[in-house]
C-alpha positions in Angstrom: -10.0 2.8 -30.7 -8.9 5.6 -28.3 -9.2 5.4 -24.5 -11.9 8.1 -24.6 -13.9 6.1 -27.2 -13.6 3.0 -25.1 -14.8 4.8 -22.0 -17.8 6.3 -23.8 -18.7 2.9 -25.3 -18.5 1.2 -21.9 -20.7 3.9 -20.3 -19.1 3.2 -16.9 -21.1 4.5 -13.9 -19.2 2.9 -11.0 -16.0 1.0 -10.3 -14.9 -1.5 -7.7 -11.4 -2.1 -6.3 -11.0 -5.6 -4.9 -8.3 -8.0 -3.7 -7.5 -11.3 -5.4 -8.9 -14.4 -3.8 -5.5 -15.6 -2.5 -5.2 -12.4 -0.4 -8.5 -13.2 1.5 -7.3 -16.7 2.1 -4.0 -15.6 3.4 -5.6 -13.0 5.7 -7.9 -15.6 7.1 -4.9 -17.8 8.0 -3.2 -15.0 9.9 -3.4 -14.7 13.7 -6.0 -12.2 14.8 -3.2 -10.1 16.4 0.4 -9.4 15.4 1.9 -7.8 18.5 5.3 -6.7 17.1 6.3 -4.4 14.2 8.5 -7.1 12.8 5.5 -9.6 12.7 3.3 -7.0 11.0 6.0 -6.1 8.5 6.7 -9.8 7.8 3.0 -10.3 6.9 3.1 -7.3 4.7 6.3 -8.4 2.9 4.8 -11.9 2.4 1.8 -10.3 0.7 4.2 -8.4 -1.6 6.0 -11.6 -2.6 2.7 -13.4 -3.2 1.4 -10.5 -5.4 4.3 -11.0 -7.7 4.0 -14.8 -7.7 0.3 -14.7 -8.5 0.8 -11.9 -11.1 -2.0 -10.0 -9.4 -0.3 -6.6 -9.2 2.9 -4.7 -8.3 5.3 -5.6 -5.6 3.7 -3.5 -2.9 1.6 -4.4 0.1 0.2 -2.6 3.1 -1.6 -3.4 6.3 -3.8 -1.6 8.7 -3.5 -2.7 12.3 -4.7 -1.4 15.7 -1.4 0.2 16.8 -1.3 -0.8 20.4 -2.9 -4.3 20.3 -1.6 -5.4 16.9 -5.1 -6.5 15.9 -5.2 -7.2 12.1 -7.8 -4.9 10.4 -6.8 -5.3 6.7 -4.0 -6.4 4.5 -3.9 -5.4 0.9 -1.8 -5.3 -2.2 -1.2 -3.2 -5.3 -3.8 -3.8 -8.0 -3.1 -1.2 -10.6 -2.5 -3.3 -13.7 -5.2 -6.0 -13.1 -7.9 -3.5 -12.3 -6.8 -0.9 -14.8 -6.8 1.8 -12.1 -3.7 4.0 -11.3 -5.1 4.7 -7.8 -5.2 1.1 -6.7 -1.9 1.3 -4.8 -1.5 -1.0 -1.8 -1.9 1.9 0.8 -5.1 3.1 -0.8 -6.4 -0.4 -1.0 -5.6 -1.1 2.7 -6.9 2.2 4.0 -10.1 2.1 1.9 -11.0 -1.5 2.7 -10.2 -0.9 6.4 -12.6 2.1 6.4 -15.3 0.0 4.7 -14.8 -2.9 7.2 -15.0 -0.5 10.2 -17.8 1.6 8.7 -16.1 4.9 9.0 -14.1 7.2 6.8 -11.9 8.4 9.7 -9.6 5.7 11.2 -8.7 8.3 13.8 -12.2 8.8 15.1 -12.6 9.5 18.8 -14.2 6.1 19.6 -11.6 4.1 17.7 -8.3 2.7 18.9 -5.3 4.3 17.2 -4.6 2.7 13.8 -1.3 2.0 12.2 -0.3 1.7 8.5 2.5 -0.8 7.8 4.0 -0.6 4.2 6.9 -2.4 2.5 8.3 0.9 1.4 7.7 4.6 1.9 4.5 6.0 0.3 4.4 7.5 -3.1 3.2 11.1 -3.6 -0.5 9.9 -4.0 -0.4 7.5 -1.0 1.2 10.2 1.2 -1.8 12.3 0.7 -4.2 9.4 1.3 -2.4 8.7 4.5 -2.8 12.2 5.8 -6.5 12.2 5.3 -7.2 8.7 6.5 -7.0 9.2 10.3 -4.1 6.8 10.6 -2.0 7.7 13.6 1.2 5.7 12.9 3.2 4.9 9.8 5.8 2.0 9.7 7.8 1.4 6.6 10.5 -1.1 5.6 12.6 1.6 3.9 12.6 5.1 2.5 15.7 5.5 0.4 16.3 5.2 -3.4 16.9 1.5 -3.4 13.4 0.4 -4.4 13.2 2.7 -7.4 16.7 1.7 -8.5 15.8 -2.0 -8.3 12.3 -1.9 -9.9 12.1 1.3 -12.0 9.0 2.6 -10.3 8.6 6.4 -10.0 7.2 7.3 -6.6 6.7 11.0 -7.4 7.7 14.2 -5.6 7.3 13.8 -1.9 7.9 17.1 0.0 11.5 17.1 1.3 10.2 17.4 4.9 7.6 14.6 4.6 8.5 12.9 7.8 8.2 16.2 9.7 4.8 16.8 8.1 3.6 13.4 9.5 4.7 14.3 13.0 3.2 17.8 12.7 -0.2 16.1 12.0 0.1 13.7 14.9 1.3 10.7 12.9 4.3 8.8 14.3 6.9 7.4 11.9 9.1 4.3 12.1 11.5 3.3 9.3 13.7 0.5 8.2 11.7 -2.4 9.7 12.9 -5.7 7.9 14.6 -3.5 5.3 16.6 -6.4 3.7 13.5 -8.6 3.4 11.6 -5.8 1.6 14.4 -5.4 -0.9 14.3 -9.1 -1.6 10.7 -8.8 -2.7 11.5 -6.0 -5.0 14.3 -8.0 -6.6 11.9 -10.9 -7.1 9.5 -8.6 -8.9 12.3 -7.1 -11.1 13.4 -10.6 -12.1 9.8 -11.6 -13.0 9.6 -9.3 -16.0 6.2 -8.0 -14.8 5.3 -4.5 -16.2 6.4 -1.3 -14.5 3.4 0.8 -14.9 4.6 4.4 -14.6 2.4 6.2 -17.1 5.3 8.1 -18.7 8.3 7.0 -16.6 8.3 10.4 -14.8 8.3 12.5 -18.0 5.9 15.4 -18.3 5.7 15.2 -22.1 
């Protein structure tokens, strides 16, 4: 049966992206506020480790926080393989669930505090676009070099060469290399687990 035949047979009219049960339990156990970037990143990296250990998605996690107070709004993980959805990256999950929780598509709305996205590596091509349209005012990443792709085999796609400048031009501040070594440890754990690397064609256009 082809993918097209399967879709027609299922007659899908809606879809849902959700987090595994363990993620909600872990989030409930967090303090309401994480005041430092290191504390926020540590929580995100822990979620990445747990996603590998629970076999509930790829080794990526992201959190949405109130930038100035550190209030936890949402932590999420990559869910591509379990949900059968290539869009279910950690950043998209965190942003979308935060918007649902706050009841607004614009996390930069005038009556909101500034929101920050914390991710355990730089965004892929898709998540970079999602970030730009989300209303997020600050991006914090654990790293933005080639190490993650070299360790895991994931293809993050073609970011514009001036992507950091594009963030700043749109009023989004950028901080990199927060808990860099700890983030790499999570990727090594994933690589050693034998879990699937789900690039559709490993970067090939054929």
